N, C-alpha and C positions, 0 to 999 in steps of 0.2 A: 325695566323696573317698574312697578305699580306706583299709583300716586301715594305721596307721603300723607299720613294722617294729620287730621287738624289738631292743633292745640287746644286748650280750653277757651272759652270766651272771654276769659280775663286777660289771654294774652295781648289783647288791645292796648293794654297799660305799657306794655314793653315794646322796645325797637329790635327784637330778636329776628334773625334772618329767617323768613319763612321757608326757605329752602333747606333748613336743617331741622332735623328731629332733635332739640335740645334737651337732653336727659342728664345734663351735669351742672346745676346749678350749685352743687357743694363745692367746685373748684374755685371759681372766683366770684359767684353770685351773677346777678344781672339786676341793673338799677333801673325802675320804672323811669317812664316819660316826666310824670309830675315832681319827682324827686330830682331829676337831673335839671328840670326848669328851675326849682328852687336853689339848686346850686349855682346855676348860671346868674340868677338875680343876685346871689351874695358876691359872685365874682365881679359882676359889674358895678357893684356898690364899693367893693375893694379897689378896683382899678380906677374909679372915678376920682378918689382922693385917698391915696395909700397910707398918708399919715394919720388922716383922721381915722381910718379903719383900725389900722394896728395899734395905734396910740390910746385913742380916746374911746373906740366902740368895742374893740374885739374883747378886752376882758370880761365885759358885761355879757357879750353874746356867748364866751364860752361859758360861763357860769350858768346861764339859762339852759343851754345844751346840756351841760354836765347834769343839772337837775332833773331834767326829762328823761335823760338815759338812766341814771340812778333810780328813780321811781319806776321805770320799766323793768329793770333787772332786781329790783329789790334791794338795793345798795345804800349805804351812807354816802352822800356825795362828796364828804370831806375826804374819803379814802379812794376816790374813782378818779383817775387820771387818763386823759386821752394820749393814745398812742397810735401810730400808723397802722399796727396789725398785732395779732396774737403772737407772732414770731418775736416781734420786739418785745411784747410783754414778758415771754417766757425768758428771753435774754437779759432782760431788765431785774426780773426776780432772780434769776441766777446769781446775778452781779451782787446782790444784797446778801447773798448767803455768805456765812464765816466757815467757807469749807477749807480743810487742812488736809495734809498729806495722810493718806491712810484712810479717809472718810469715803464713804460709798454713797452714790445718788442712784435711786431706783426709777427705772422706767419700764414700760412693757413692749413685748414685740408688735402691738398694734399702734404704737405711737407715730406721729407726724415726723418723717425723716428730717426735716429742717431743725424741728426741735429736738430731736434726738442728737443732731450733730452740736447744737448748741450745749446741751448736757456734757457731751464729750470733750468739747474744747474747754468749758469752764472746769471740769474735773481734772484734765491734763494740766492746765495751768498750775494748779497747785499740788499735783501728785495724788488726787483723789481718784476714783474708779466709778465708771458706769457699770451698773448692774441690771440685767434685763431679766423680767419676769415674764415667762411665756405662757400667755392665756391659752386654755385649751379652746379649739375651734375646730369642729362647730361647738358651741357652748349651751350648756343645759339651764343655766340661770345665772343671776348675779352672785349666788352664794360661790360659785366656783372662782368668779373673780377676786372676791375679797379674799378667800383662802389661799389662791395662788399669789396674790401680791403679799399678804402677811407672812407667807412661808419663806419670802425672798428677804425679808427683812434679816439684819444681823446686828450684833452690838455696834458695828462701825457705820450703820445707816444714819445719815444725818437728813436727808430730804428725799422726796419723791416728786417726779413731774408726771402726771398721769391726765389722760384726755377726760373729757366729759362726754364727747361723742368720737369715737374713733375715726380718723380719715379712711383707712382702706377698707374697713369693715362695717362702718355705721353702727356699731355697738353703742349704746347709752349705757356708759359704766354707772355702777353704784357710788358716786362720789361722795354723796352725803355720809354713807357708812364708813367709806375709806377714810373720810376727812376726820371723822370722830375716832376712829381706831389709831390714826397716826398722831393725832393731837395728844390722846392718852399716853402715847409712848414718847411724847416730846420730840417728835418729828416734824420737819416742815413740809408742808404739801403746796405744790404749785400745779394749779389746775389749767390745764390748756383747754379753755372751753371755746376753740375758734368757732365751732358750728352752733355753740347753744343759744346765743342772743337770737330770738325769733323763731326758733325752733323748739325750745324748752321753755316752761314757766319758770323763770330763775328767781330765787330769793337768796342773794348772795349774802345778806346780813345773817341769816338763818344758818346757812351753810358753814359760814365762818371759817372757811380756809385762810390761811395766811395770805395766799395769792390768788388771784383768779383772773385771768385774761381772756378776752373774747373779742372776735370780729363783728363788725357792724355792717360790713359789706355782703356778707352772706345772705344768711335767712331774714335779717331785718331789712336788707335792700337798700341800704345807704349807699353812697358813692364808695368807690375804692380809696383806701387811705383813712378810714373810719375805724378805729379799734380802740380799747380801753384796757387799763389794768387796775384792778380793783386791791387794795392792800388793807390788810386787818390793821387794826389801830397799834397794836404792839409792834408791827413792822414799819410804820410810817416815817420815823425819825431815821432809819438806815436805809432806805430806799430811793435811790437817786436816777433819774434819767441817764441813759447811756451817753448822752451828749451834755457836756457842762457849759452853760451859758450864763446869760445875765442873772437869772434866779438865784444862782449860788450864793450871791451876795447882796440881793436886792432887798430892800426893807420889807417886812411881812404886811405890815398895816393890818393885823389881825387876822391874816390868813395863814394857812398851814405852810412850812416849807416845802412839804411834798408838791402841793399844788402850785406854788409860785414858780419851782423849778420845772415842773412838767408843762405848765401852760406855755412857756417860752423857752425853746430849746434851738432858737435861731429863725430866720425868716424862712416861711413855708406857705403852702397854700393851706389856710385851716378852714376851707368851706367844707371838706368832707365831715369834719366834727360838728360844724354848725348845722349841716343838712340833716343830722340824725333825728331831730324831732320831727321834721317833715317826712322822712321815711316812717317813722312810727306811726304819725297820722294816716298817711297816704295808704299804706298796706292795711291798715285796720279797717279803713274806709271801702275796701274793694268788695268785702263780704259781710252780709248780716252776721251780726254777732262779734265782730272785731277780731282781735288777736286770739282770744280762744278757739274761735272757729278756723281761723288760719291755721292754727297748729294743728286742731283736729282733722281738718280736710286734708292737709298734707300728709298726714300719717296716715288717713284712710288710704289715700292713693298709694303710698309707699308700701304698705301691706298688701294691698290688692295687687300691685305690679310685681312684687317680689313672688306672689303665689303663681302668676302667670309665667313667670321666667323660670321658676323652679319645675312647674310642669313641663315646659317646652325642653328644659335640659335633663329631666329625669333626675333630679336630685332634691333632697330634703332641705327645708329652710335650715340655716345653719344657727339660729339662736331663736328663743321664744319671743313671741310677739312684744311683751313686756319691755324688750331691750332694743326696739326699733321706734324711731321718730319719723323724720323726714328723709332719712337715708336709708337705702335697703341694699345690702350686698348680697351676692349668691356665688357660691363656690363653682368654678369652671371644671368640666369633667376632665380628669386626668387621663389625657390621650397620648402619653409619652413624656419626653423631656420637655421642660418649659423652654421656649425658644430665647435665644439671647436678645437682649434689647439692642436696637440700632442706635447710632449717634444721637438721634433726636430724644431719646429717652421715651419714646411712645411704644407700647406694646404693638406687636404686628397686628393683631385682632382688633385692637381699638383702631389703629390706622385703616385696617380694612373696611370695618364698619363705617367709617367716616368717608372713606373715598368711593367705596361701591354703594352703600346705602344711604348716606347722607345722615347718618346717626352719630351724634356727639355724646359718648359715654365712656367713662375711664374704666379702664382695665388694670388693676393694680396686682403687684406681686410683693410678697414680704415673707418673713420667717425664714427658717432653715430647716429642711430644705424649702427652696421658695415655692410658695402656692400662689394661684391666681385666682383673683376674685373679680367680679363685674359689679359695679355699684351704680344703681339709678338714684337720682335725686327726685323729690316731689316737691314742687313749688307750683303757686297759683296758676301759672300759666300752662302747666303740663296736663295731659288727659291720659286716660288709660288705654285709649286707642294708640297713643304712641308708644306705650310699652308693650302692647300686643304686637305692633308692626316690628319692634325690636325683636320681640320672642320668635315672630316668624322667619326672620332672616338669620337668627344667631346661629341655628345648629349647623346650617350650610358654611356660614362664615368661619366657624371652628374648624370644619373641615374633618 
């Protein structure tokens, strides 16, 4: 096997295994060394005197972290609650919906499976129905997304759960236009923005969707366990955490019930939330130009990498450049039936690329009949040489 290609010079900030070509930041993220160090400092303080930390210091620390995250995503901090991850955020928003028998909740076939499961369970519980909008793919542009979603609305539609950036295909969906269209019809939109913080320039107050949830452990590079749920003002009184704890009956002291309840749902390690400001500053400081250049650099690499892979596979790009940010997916050539998944759930091609070529990159399947795509992530530690290496081994790995 030829030598593995080098990552970018910025890989020095991460503890990634040098023996793996890691092109899968999108699945779980990767936390830089300075951010992990900041988290460890907070944990040391927490364990030095737990009562002082949790009772006397934590409320103020959470408020500071919330304010900095809210400024980063363009949100009113009074509506921003920390949660563990975006899946928790989607479940929480669904629990706030007044669904009834006969209602419909709309999703797309590009949605994240865990959140689709959450919609299915919430719907079945009351006799409502999950309805799927099948987006055309390859996709000509955002107008096709809007048209397909709106065409699936019926008089029974009450809500929609839509991704800002789709997980299997890396599409940046036109959520601003969809939010306006759904709001005009009196429908509730839950935006699954798992990938968006750090990937896209967010202005959640301007977007004005009833619910928006995102992960901080992915493109923002905070520790695992840092996510948020933003709730529009008219939904805050009826939105409750999934776990009822002391906040349900605690005095407000001038604070909102939303934040009092979400800030304490029981003893846990809150350092992922508190480390978010450190992640914002650390990643911004890695390149001249801060976060705008981080986003632009990652997008340039994703587009360049997609071009390399499409050429190697002899396929056309599945969507216009405007729908690509830091994730890029390419359809795999149809060479017969899609193989069954093994018990691990890992596609055989993904496993082969890892075992034989030391490349970590996801191969996903979705839709009916199932289609397969290969998705690359572009983060500051990645290089175009890594994608070129993948392109060089991919045709033979497909077989």
